[in-house]
PyMOL commands that place a pseudoatom at each C-alpha (Angstrom):
pseudoatom trace, name=CA, resn=MET, resi=1, chain=A, elem=C, hetatm=0, pos=[98.986, 77.043, 72.982]
pseudoatom trace, name=CA, resn=GLU, resi=2, chain=A, elem=C, hetatm=0, pos=[95.840, 74.926, 73.124]
pseudoatom trace, name=CA, resn=ARG, resi=3, chain=A, elem=C, hetatm=0, pos=[92.738, 76.359, 74.784]
pseudoatom trace, name=CA, resn=TYR, resi=4, chain=A, elem=C, hetatm=0, pos=[90.063, 74.252, 76.394]
pseudoatom trace, name=CA, resn=ASN, resi=5, chain=A, elem=C, hetatm=0, pos=[86.330, 74.581, 77.025]
pseudoatom trace, name=CA, resn=SER, resi=6, chain=A, elem=C, hetatm=0, pos=[84.557, 73.724, 80.301]
pseudoatom trace, name=CA, resn=ALA, resi=7, chain=A, elem=C, hetatm=0, pos=[84.376, 70.032, 79.293]
pseudoatom trace, name=CA, resn=MET, resi=8, chain=A, elem=C, hetatm=0, pos=[88.179, 70.059, 78.782]
pseudoatom trace, name=CA, resn=SER, resi=9, chain=A, elem=C, hetatm=0, pos=[87.847, 69.612, 75.037]
pseudoatom trace, name=CA, resn=THR, resi=10, chain=A, elem=C, hetatm=0, pos=[90.153, 71.585, 72.787]
pseudoatom trace, name=CA, resn=LEU, resi=11, chain=A, elem=C, hetatm=0, pos=[88.525, 74.760, 71.463]
pseudoatom trace, name=CA, resn=THR, resi=12, chain=A, elem=C, hetatm=0, pos=[88.121, 75.258, 67.750]
pseudoatom trace, name=CA, resn=GLU, resi=13, chain=A, elem=C, hetatm=0, pos=[89.540, 78.426, 66.276]
pseudoatom trace, name=CA, resn=SER, resi=14, chain=A, elem=C, hetatm=0, pos=[86.079, 80.027, 66.024]
pseudoatom trace, name=CA, resn=GLU, resi=15, chain=A, elem=C, hetatm=0, pos=[85.280, 79.069, 69.647]
pseudoatom trace, name=CA, resn=ALA, resi=16, chain=A, elem=C, hetatm=0, pos=[88.543, 80.612, 70.829]
pseudoatom trace, name=CA, resn=ILE, resi=17, chain=A, elem=C, hetatm=0, pos=[87.728, 83.796, 68.872]
pseudoatom trace, name=CA, resn=ASP, resi=18, chain=A, elem=C, hetatm=0, pos=[84.197, 83.965, 70.356]
pseudoatom trace, name=CA, resn=LYS, resi=19, chain=A, elem=C, hetatm=0, pos=[85.547, 83.480, 73.866]
pseudoatom trace, name=CA, resn=ALA, resi=20, chain=A, elem=C, hetatm=0, pos=[88.246, 86.123, 73.359]
pseudoatom trace, name=CA, resn=LYS, resi=21, chain=A, elem=C, hetatm=0, pos=[85.671, 88.623, 72.026]
pseudoatom trace, name=CA, resn=ALA, resi=22, chain=A, elem=C, hetatm=0, pos=[83.377, 87.996, 75.001]
pseudoatom trace, name=CA, resn=GLU, resi=23, chain=A, elem=C, hetatm=0, pos=[86.312, 88.405, 77.392]
pseudoatom trace, name=CA, resn=GLU, resi=24, chain=A, elem=C, hetatm=0, pos=[87.230, 91.687, 75.693]
pseudoatom trace, name=CA, resn=ILE, resi=25, chain=A, elem=C, hetatm=0, pos=[83.662, 92.993, 76.086]
pseudoatom trace, name=CA, resn=ILE, resi=26, chain=A, elem=C, hetatm=0, pos=[83.628, 92.011, 79.754]
pseudoatom trace, name=CA, resn=SER, resi=27, chain=A, elem=C, hetatm=0, pos=[87.033, 93.577, 80.384]
pseudoatom trace, name=CA, resn=LYS, resi=28, chain=A, elem=C, hetatm=0, pos=[85.510, 96.986, 79.590]
pseudoatom trace, name=CA, resn=VAL, resi=29, chain=A, elem=C, hetatm=0, pos=[82.655, 96.592, 82.096]
pseudoatom trace, name=CA, resn=GLU, resi=30, chain=A, elem=C, hetatm=0, pos=[82.848, 98.479, 85.385]
pseudoatom trace, name=CA, resn=LEU, resi=31, chain=A, elem=C, hetatm=0, pos=[82.104, 95.929, 88.093]
pseudoatom trace, name=CA, resn=ILE, resi=32, chain=A, elem=C, hetatm=0, pos=[79.693, 96.546, 90.955]
pseudoatom trace, name=CA, resn=PRO, resi=33, chain=A, elem=C, hetatm=0, pos=[81.359, 96.420, 94.404]
pseudoatom trace, name=CA, resn=GLU, resi=34, chain=A, elem=C, hetatm=0, pos=[80.149, 92.905, 95.253]
pseudoatom trace, name=CA, resn=VAL, resi=35, chain=A, elem=C, hetatm=0, pos=[81.523, 91.337, 92.045]
pseudoatom trace, name=CA, resn=GLU, resi=36, chain=A, elem=C, hetatm=0, pos=[85.239, 90.604, 92.107]
pseudoatom trace, name=CA, resn=SER, resi=37, chain=A, elem=C, hetatm=0, pos=[85.479, 89.346, 88.521]
pseudoatom trace, name=CA, resn=ILE, resi=38, chain=A, elem=C, hetatm=0, pos=[83.614, 87.748, 85.623]
pseudoatom trace, name=CA, resn=ASP, resi=39, chain=A, elem=C, hetatm=0, pos=[84.885, 84.863, 83.560]
pseudoatom trace, name=CA, resn=VAL, resi=40, chain=A, elem=C, hetatm=0, pos=[83.530, 83.217, 80.426]
pseudoatom trace, name=CA, resn=GLU, resi=41, chain=A, elem=C, hetatm=0, pos=[83.019, 79.543, 79.657]
pseudoatom trace, name=CA, resn=LEU, resi=42, chain=A, elem=C, hetatm=0, pos=[81.798, 78.113, 76.383]
pseudoatom trace, name=CA, resn=HIS, resi=43, chain=A, elem=C, hetatm=0, pos=[79.096, 75.523, 76.707]
pseudoatom trace, name=CA, resn=THR, resi=44, chain=A, elem=C, hetatm=0, pos=[76.006, 74.099, 75.062]
pseudoatom trace, name=CA, resn=ASP, resi=45, chain=A, elem=C, hetatm=0, pos=[72.608, 75.042, 76.476]
pseudoatom trace, name=CA, resn=HIS, resi=46, chain=A, elem=C, hetatm=0, pos=[69.659, 72.737, 77.129]
pseudoatom trace, name=CA, resn=THR, resi=47, chain=A, elem=C, hetatm=0, pos=[68.483, 73.074, 73.507]
pseudoatom trace, name=CA, resn=GLY, resi=48, chain=A, elem=C, hetatm=0, pos=[71.858, 72.061, 72.090]
pseudoatom trace, name=CA, resn=ASP, resi=49, chain=A, elem=C, hetatm=0, pos=[72.733, 75.592, 70.969]
pseudoatom trace, name=CA, resn=PRO, resi=50, chain=A, elem=C, hetatm=0, pos=[76.158, 77.092, 71.657]
pseudoatom trace, name=CA, resn=ALA, resi=51, chain=A, elem=C, hetatm=0, pos=[76.127, 79.435, 74.643]
pseudoatom trace, name=CA, resn=PHE, resi=52, chain=A, elem=C, hetatm=0, pos=[78.310, 81.391, 77.049]
pseudoatom trace, name=CA, resn=ARG, resi=53, chain=A, elem=C, hetatm=0, pos=[78.304, 80.816, 80.775]
pseudoatom trace, name=CA, resn=LEU, resi=54, chain=A, elem=C, hetatm=0, pos=[79.208, 84.067, 82.514]
pseudoatom trace, name=CA, resn=ASN, resi=55, chain=A, elem=C, hetatm=0, pos=[80.513, 83.328, 85.997]
pseudoatom trace, name=CA, resn=PHE, resi=56, chain=A, elem=C, hetatm=0, pos=[80.115, 86.335, 88.284]
pseudoatom trace, name=CA, resn=TRP, resi=57, chain=A, elem=C, hetatm=0, pos=[82.589, 85.822, 91.135]
pseudoatom trace, name=CA, resn=LEU, resi=58, chain=A, elem=C, hetatm=0, pos=[81.203, 87.476, 94.267]
pseudoatom trace, name=CA, resn=ARG, resi=59, chain=A, elem=C, hetatm=0, pos=[83.403, 88.796, 97.048]
pseudoatom trace, name=CA, resn=LYS, resi=60, chain=A, elem=C, hetatm=0, pos=[83.692, 86.576, 100.076]
pseudoatom trace, name=CA, resn=ASP, resi=61, chain=A, elem=C, hetatm=0, pos=[82.446, 89.298, 102.442]
pseudoatom trace, name=CA, resn=PHE, resi=62, chain=A, elem=C, hetatm=0, pos=[79.402, 90.587, 100.523]
pseudoatom trace, name=CA, resn=GLN, resi=63, chain=A, elem=C, hetatm=0, pos=[75.952, 90.700, 102.105]
pseudoatom trace, name=CA, resn=ALA, resi=64, chain=A, elem=C, hetatm=0, pos=[73.090, 89.311, 99.998]
pseudoatom trace, name=CA, resn=ASP, resi=65, chain=A, elem=C, hetatm=0, pos=[70.075, 91.489, 100.601]
pseudoatom trace, name=CA, resn=ARG, resi=66, chain=A, elem=C, hetatm=0, pos=[67.208, 92.811, 98.502]
pseudoatom trace, name=CA, resn=ALA, resi=67, chain=A, elem=C, hetatm=0, pos=[69.236, 95.850, 97.399]
pseudoatom trace, name=CA, resn=PHE, resi=68, chain=A, elem=C, hetatm=0, pos=[72.103, 93.622, 96.221]
pseudoatom trace, name=CA, resn=ILE, resi=69, chain=A, elem=C, hetatm=0, pos=[69.753, 91.341, 94.261]
pseudoatom trace, name=CA, resn=LYS, resi=70, chain=A, elem=C, hetatm=0, pos=[68.246, 94.345, 92.457]
pseudoatom trace, name=CA, resn=ARG, resi=71, chain=A, elem=C, hetatm=0, pos=[71.724, 95.736, 91.646]
pseudoatom trace, name=CA, resn=PHE, resi=72, chain=A, elem=C, hetatm=0, pos=[72.979, 92.349, 90.494]
pseudoatom trace, name=CA, resn=VAL, resi=73, chain=A, elem=C, hetatm=0, pos=[69.990, 91.651, 88.237]
pseudoatom trace, name=CA, resn=HIS, resi=74, chain=A, elem=C, hetatm=0, pos=[70.371, 95.083, 86.630]
pseudoatom trace, name=CA, resn=PHE, resi=75, chain=A, elem=C, hetatm=0, pos=[74.165, 94.737, 86.295]
pseudoatom trace, name=CA, resn=SER, resi=76, chain=A, elem=C, hetatm=0, pos=[74.141, 91.181, 84.935]
pseudoatom trace, name=CA, resn=GLY, resi=77, chain=A, elem=C, hetatm=0, pos=[71.403, 92.197, 82.463]
pseudoatom trace, name=CA, resn=GLN, resi=78, chain=A, elem=C, hetatm=0, pos=[73.619, 94.994, 81.167]
pseudoatom trace, name=CA, resn=VAL, resi=79, chain=A, elem=C, hetatm=0, pos=[76.511, 92.562, 80.703]
pseudoatom trace, name=CA, resn=GLN, resi=80, chain=A, elem=C, hetatm=0, pos=[74.223, 90.085, 78.920]
pseudoatom trace, name=CA, resn=ASP, resi=81, chain=A, elem=C, hetatm=0, pos=[72.960, 92.874, 76.623]
pseudoatom trace, name=CA, resn=LYS, resi=82, chain=A, elem=C, hetatm=0, pos=[76.521, 93.790, 75.630]
pseudoatom trace, name=CA, resn=ILE, resi=83, chain=A, elem=C, hetatm=0, pos=[77.205, 90.153, 74.698]
pseudoatom trace, name=CA, resn=LEU, resi=84, chain=A, elem=C, hetatm=0, pos=[73.863, 89.740, 72.886]
pseudoatom trace, name=CA, resn=HIS, resi=85, chain=A, elem=C, hetatm=0, pos=[74.414, 92.899, 70.814]
pseudoatom trace, name=CA, resn=SER, resi=86, chain=A, elem=C, hetatm=0, pos=[77.914, 91.819, 69.812]
pseudoatom trace, name=CA, resn=ASP, resi=87, chain=A, elem=C, hetatm=0, pos=[76.514, 89.308, 67.285]
pseudoatom trace, name=CA, resn=LEU, resi=88, chain=A, elem=C, hetatm=0, pos=[78.585, 86.423, 68.646]
pseudoatom trace, name=CA, resn=GLY, resi=89, chain=A, elem=C, hetatm=0, pos=[75.632, 84.079, 68.213]
pseudoatom trace, name=CA, resn=ARG, resi=90, chain=A, elem=C, hetatm=0, pos=[75.761, 82.589, 71.715]
pseudoatom trace, name=CA, resn=PHE, resi=91, chain=A, elem=C, hetatm=0, pos=[73.279, 83.275, 74.487]
pseudoatom trace, name=CA, resn=PRO, resi=92, chain=A, elem=C, hetatm=0, pos=[74.959, 84.456, 77.718]
pseudoatom trace, name=CA, resn=TYR, resi=93, chain=A, elem=C, hetatm=0, pos=[73.719, 82.546, 80.776]
pseudoatom trace, name=CA, resn=THR, resi=94, chain=A, elem=C, hetatm=0, pos=[74.734, 83.975, 84.152]
pseudoatom trace, name=CA, resn=ARG, resi=95, chain=A, elem=C, hetatm=0, pos=[75.925, 82.137, 87.219]
pseudoatom trace, name=CA, resn=MET, resi=96, chain=A, elem=C, hetatm=0, pos=[76.893, 83.564, 90.617]
pseudoatom trace, name=CA, resn=LYS, resi=97, chain=A, elem=C, hetatm=0, pos=[79.850, 81.995, 92.378]
pseudoatom trace, name=CA, resn=GLN, resi=98, chain=A, elem=C, hetatm=0, pos=[81.457, 83.050, 95.619]
pseudoatom trace, name=CA, resn=VAL, resi=99, chain=A, elem=C, hetatm=0, pos=[85.200, 83.455, 95.908]
pseudoatom trace, name=CA, resn=ALA, resi=100, chain=A, elem=C, hetatm=0, pos=[86.598, 80.882, 98.338]
for i in range(1, 100): cmd.bond("trace and resi %d" % i, "trace and resi %d" % (i + 1))
show_as sticks, trace
zoom trace
């Protein structure tokens, strides 16, 4: 089965392995109540280096307040640290998205 990146190009074997490892790391993370799920996209950052885009899917009914922002920044930082310390060689950029 072919796998695709966010630009709809076929993933190389090493890209597919990196993505699978990142997904495995994320699958072990306990989500905060406002985050419904996290998915991983492979992409290239503004410097041309390979990177991950971590999409944090927020619940439709969450309330964005100062307390949430503090929790989210702490939580997303922990997730980024897990990816960074896994030696996958891709920087994890975060993005918040709201479930439709």
